[in-house]
DSSP file (Angstrom, degrees, kcal/mol; ACC not computed):
  #  RESIDUE AA STRUCTURE BP1 BP2  ACC     N-H-->O    O-->H-N    N-H-->O    O-->H-N    TCO  KAPPA ALPHA  PHI   PSI    X-CA   Y-CA   Z-CA
    1    1 A F    >         0   0    0      0, 0.0     3,-1.5     0, 0.0     6,-0.3   0.000 360.0 360.0 360.0  84.1   15.5   18.0    7.0
    2    2 A P  T 3   +     0   0    0      0, 0.0     3,-0.1     0, 0.0     6,-0.1   0.722 360.0  56.4 -67.2 -19.8   18.8   16.1    7.0
    3    3 A D  T 3  S+     0   0    0      1,-0.2     2,-0.4     4,-0.0     5,-0.0   0.485 103.4  57.2 -90.3  -2.1   20.4   18.7    9.3
    4    4 A N    X   -     0   0    0     -3,-1.5     3,-1.4     1,-0.1     4,-0.3  -0.911  60.4-167.7-134.0 106.0   17.8   18.4   12.1
    5    5 A R  G >  S+     0   0    0     -2,-0.4     3,-0.9     1,-0.3    -1,-0.1   0.797  87.3  61.1 -61.2 -30.5   17.3   14.9   13.6
    6    6 A H  G 3  S+     0   0    0      1,-0.2    31,-0.4    30,-0.1    -1,-0.3   0.611 103.9  49.3 -76.1 -12.0   14.1   16.0   15.5
    7    7 A R  G <  S+     0   0    0     -3,-1.4    29,-0.3    -6,-0.3    -1,-0.2   0.390  83.3 114.1-107.2   1.8   12.3   16.8   12.2
    8    8 A N    <   -     0   0    0     -3,-0.9     2,-0.4    -4,-0.3    -3,-0.0  -0.522  50.3-158.1 -73.3 139.2   13.1   13.6   10.4
    9    9 A E        -     0   0    0     -2,-0.2     2,-0.4    26,-0.1    -2,-0.1  -0.956   8.7-172.9-118.2 139.0   10.1   11.4    9.6
   10   10 A K  E     +A   34   0A   0     24,-1.3    24,-3.6    -2,-0.4     2,-0.3  -0.979   5.8 174.1-131.6 144.9   10.3    7.7    8.9
   11   11 A A  E     -A   33   0A   0     -2,-0.4     2,-0.3    22,-0.3    22,-0.3  -0.993  11.1-161.2-148.4 147.8    7.7    5.2    7.8
   12   12 A Y  E     -A   32   0A   0     20,-3.1    20,-2.6    -2,-0.3     2,-0.3  -0.949   9.4-170.2-128.9 149.2    7.8    1.5    6.8
   13   13 A S  E     -A   31   0A   0     -2,-0.3     2,-0.4    18,-0.2    18,-0.2  -0.996  10.7-167.2-144.2 144.5    5.2   -0.4    4.8
   14   14 A L  E     -A   30   0A   0     16,-2.3    16,-2.6    -2,-0.3     2,-0.4  -0.999  10.0-166.8-132.2 130.0    4.5   -4.1    3.9
   15   15 A I  E     -A   29   0A   0     -2,-0.4     2,-0.5    14,-0.2    14,-0.2  -0.972   5.7-166.2-122.4 129.2    2.0   -5.1    1.2
   16   16 A L  E     -A   28   0A   0     12,-2.7    12,-2.3    -2,-0.4     2,-0.4  -0.966  13.8-162.7-110.9 126.3    0.7   -8.6    0.7
   17   17 A S  E     -A   27   0A   0     -2,-0.5     2,-0.4    10,-0.2    10,-0.2  -0.883  10.5-169.3-114.1 140.8   -1.1   -9.2   -2.6
   18   18 A F  E     -A   26   0A   0      8,-2.7     8,-2.7    -2,-0.4     2,-1.1  -0.985  12.0-152.9-128.3 118.8   -3.5  -12.0   -3.6
   19   19 A F  E     +A   25   0A   0     -2,-0.4     6,-0.2     6,-0.2     3,-0.1  -0.781  16.1 177.9 -93.3  97.5   -4.5  -12.3   -7.3
   20   20 A A  E     -     0   0A   0     -2,-1.1     2,-0.3     4,-0.7    -1,-0.2   0.917  69.1 -13.4 -67.2 -44.5   -7.9  -14.0   -7.0
   21   21 A T  E >  S-A   24   0A   0      3,-1.3     3,-0.8    -3,-0.2    -1,-0.1  -0.818  82.6 -86.4-142.1-177.8   -8.4  -14.0  -10.8
   22   22 A E  T 3  S+     0   0    0     -2,-0.3    -2,-0.0     1,-0.2     3,-0.0   0.755 130.0  37.3 -64.0 -23.4   -6.8  -12.3  -13.8
   23   23 A Y  T 3  S+     0   0    0      1,-0.1    28,-2.2    28,-0.0     2,-0.4   0.278 110.2  66.4-114.4   8.6   -9.1   -9.3  -13.2
   24   24 A Q  E <   +AB  21  50A   0     -3,-0.8    -3,-1.3    26,-0.2    -4,-0.7  -0.994  50.5 176.5-139.7 132.5   -9.2   -9.1   -9.5
   25   25 A K  E     -AB  19  49A   0     24,-2.5    24,-3.2    -2,-0.4     2,-0.4  -0.998   8.9-164.9-134.2 137.0   -6.5   -8.3   -6.9
   26   26 A I  E     -AB  18  48A   0     -8,-2.7    -8,-2.7    -2,-0.4     2,-0.4  -0.983  12.4-173.6-121.4 133.2   -6.9   -8.0   -3.1
   27   27 A E  E     -AB  17  47A   0     20,-3.2    20,-2.9    -2,-0.4     2,-0.4  -0.961  15.8-161.0-129.4 145.0   -4.1   -6.4   -1.0
   28   28 A V  E     -AB  16  46A   0    -12,-2.3   -12,-2.7    -2,-0.4     2,-0.4  -0.994  16.8-168.9-120.2 130.5   -3.5   -5.9    2.7
   29   29 A Q  E     -AB  15  45A   0     16,-2.8    16,-3.0    -2,-0.4     2,-0.4  -0.976   9.2-164.8-126.4 132.7   -1.1   -3.2    3.7
   30   30 A Y  E     -AB  14  44A   0    -16,-2.6   -16,-2.3    -2,-0.4     2,-0.4  -0.953  11.2-172.4-112.9 134.4    0.5   -2.5    7.1
   31   31 A Q  E     -AB  13  43A   0     12,-2.8    12,-2.5    -2,-0.4     2,-0.4  -0.978  10.6-175.1-127.1 140.7    2.2    0.8    7.8
   32   32 A H  E     +AB  12  42A   0    -20,-2.6   -20,-3.1    -2,-0.4     2,-0.3  -0.998  16.8 174.8-130.5 129.3    4.2    2.0   10.7
   33   33 A G  E     -AB  11  41A   0      8,-2.0     8,-2.2    -2,-0.4   -22,-0.3  -0.950  29.5-155.5-137.4 155.8    5.4    5.5   10.9
   34   34 A R  E     -A   10   0A   0    -24,-3.6   -24,-1.3    -2,-0.3     3,-0.1  -0.787  23.8-163.3-127.6  86.5    7.2    7.9   13.2
   35   35 A P    >   -     0   0    0      0, 0.0     3,-1.3     0, 0.0     2,-0.2  -0.315  34.4 -90.3 -68.2 154.5    6.2   11.5   12.3
   36   36 A A  T 3  S-     0   0    0    -29,-0.3   -29,-0.1     1,-0.3   -27,-0.1  -0.462 105.7  -4.5 -65.7 131.2    8.3   14.3   13.5
   37   37 A E  T 3  S+     0   0    0    -31,-0.4     2,-0.3    -2,-0.2    -1,-0.3   0.718 118.4  90.6  59.3  26.3    7.2   15.7   16.9
   38   38 A R  S <  S-     0   0    0     -3,-1.3    -1,-0.2     3,-0.0     3,-0.1  -0.912  84.7 -82.5-140.6 169.6    4.1   13.4   17.0
   39   39 A D        -     0   0    0     -2,-0.3    -6,-0.0     1,-0.1    -3,-0.0  -0.408  51.8-101.6 -70.9 147.6    3.2    9.9   18.3
   40   40 A P        -     0   0    0      0, 0.0     2,-0.3     0, 0.0    -6,-0.2  -0.269  41.0-148.0 -62.9 157.4    4.1    6.9   16.2
   41   41 A F  E     -B   33   0A   0     -8,-2.2    -8,-2.0    -3,-0.1     2,-0.4  -0.932  14.6-156.1-131.4 155.9    1.2    5.3   14.2
   42   42 A H  E     -B   32   0A   0     -2,-0.3     2,-0.4   -10,-0.2   -10,-0.2  -0.991  18.4-176.3-125.1 136.4    0.2    1.9   13.0
   43   43 A R  E     -B   31   0A   0    -12,-2.5   -12,-2.8    -2,-0.4     2,-0.5  -0.999  13.1-164.7-139.9 136.2   -2.2    1.6   10.0
   44   44 A L  E     -B   30   0A   0     -2,-0.4     2,-0.4   -14,-0.2   -14,-0.2  -0.988  13.8-172.9-121.8 125.5   -3.8   -1.4    8.3
   45   45 A L  E     -B   29   0A   0    -16,-3.0   -16,-2.8    -2,-0.5     2,-0.4  -0.930  12.9-159.3-121.9 142.1   -5.4   -1.0    4.9
   46   46 A L  E     -B   28   0A   0     -2,-0.4     2,-0.4   -18,-0.2   -18,-0.2  -0.986  16.0-176.5-119.1 128.3   -7.5   -3.4    2.8
   47   47 A R  E     -B   27   0A   0    -20,-2.9   -20,-3.2    -2,-0.4     2,-0.4  -0.986  11.2-168.2-131.5 133.2   -7.6   -2.7   -1.0
   48   48 A A  E     -B   26   0A   0     -2,-0.4     2,-0.5   -22,-0.2   -22,-0.2  -0.983   6.2-165.6-120.2 130.8   -9.6   -4.5   -3.7
   49   49 A V  E     -B   25   0A   0    -24,-3.2   -24,-2.5    -2,-0.4     2,-0.4  -0.971   7.2-177.3-119.6 124.5   -8.8   -3.8   -7.4
   50   50 A F  E     -B   24   0A   0     -2,-0.5     2,-0.6   -26,-0.2   -26,-0.2  -0.963  18.0-144.5-122.1 137.9  -11.3   -4.9  -10.1
   51   51 A V        +     0   0    0    -28,-2.2     2,-0.4    -2,-0.4   -28,-0.0  -0.908  25.4 174.7-102.6 121.4  -10.8   -4.6  -13.8
   52   52 A I        +     0   0    0     -2,-0.6     2,-0.3     2,-0.1    -2,-0.0  -0.984  38.6  27.1-127.1 136.6  -14.1   -3.9  -15.6
   53   53 A G  S    S+     0   0    0     -2,-0.4    -2,-0.0     2,-0.0     0, 0.0  -0.748  96.3   0.5 118.6-163.5  -14.5   -3.1  -19.3
   54   54 A A        +     0   0    0     -2,-0.3     2,-0.3     1,-0.0    -2,-0.1  -0.277  61.2 172.0 -64.7 145.0  -12.8   -3.8  -22.6
   55   55 A H        -     0   0    0      1,-0.1    -1,-0.0    -4,-0.0    -2,-0.0  -0.888  39.8 -54.9-144.6 176.5   -9.6   -6.0  -22.5
   56   56 A G        -     0   0    0     -2,-0.3    -1,-0.1     1,-0.1     2,-0.0  -0.034  62.8 -94.0 -57.1 155.3   -7.3   -7.6  -25.0
   57   57 A A        -     0   0    0      1,-0.1     2,-0.3     0, 0.0    -1,-0.1  -0.306  36.5-126.8 -68.9 152.5   -8.6  -10.0  -27.6
   58   58 A H        -     0   0    0     -2,-0.0     2,-0.5     2,-0.0    -1,-0.1  -0.764  15.3-123.0 -99.7 146.6   -8.6  -13.8  -27.0
   59   59 A K              0   0    0     -2,-0.3     0, 0.0     1,-0.1     0, 0.0  -0.782 360.0 360.0 -86.6 129.1   -7.0  -16.3  -29.3
   60   60 A Y              0   0    0     -2,-0.5    -1,-0.1     0, 0.0    -2,-0.0   0.368 360.0 360.0-112.5 360.0   -9.5  -18.9  -30.4
């Protein structure tokens, strides 16, 4: 709502990624937001991504 300052919502996020191996990634994400007409929030997320299954051929 660009015409109403009181209904604008803003949020910011920062993500740190660590590639443990070629097939594994761990991320930590911090979020800060200011929803319209509600209290601000802080959120911390931990995410792990694993690749399982077929993958590209190797050169021997």
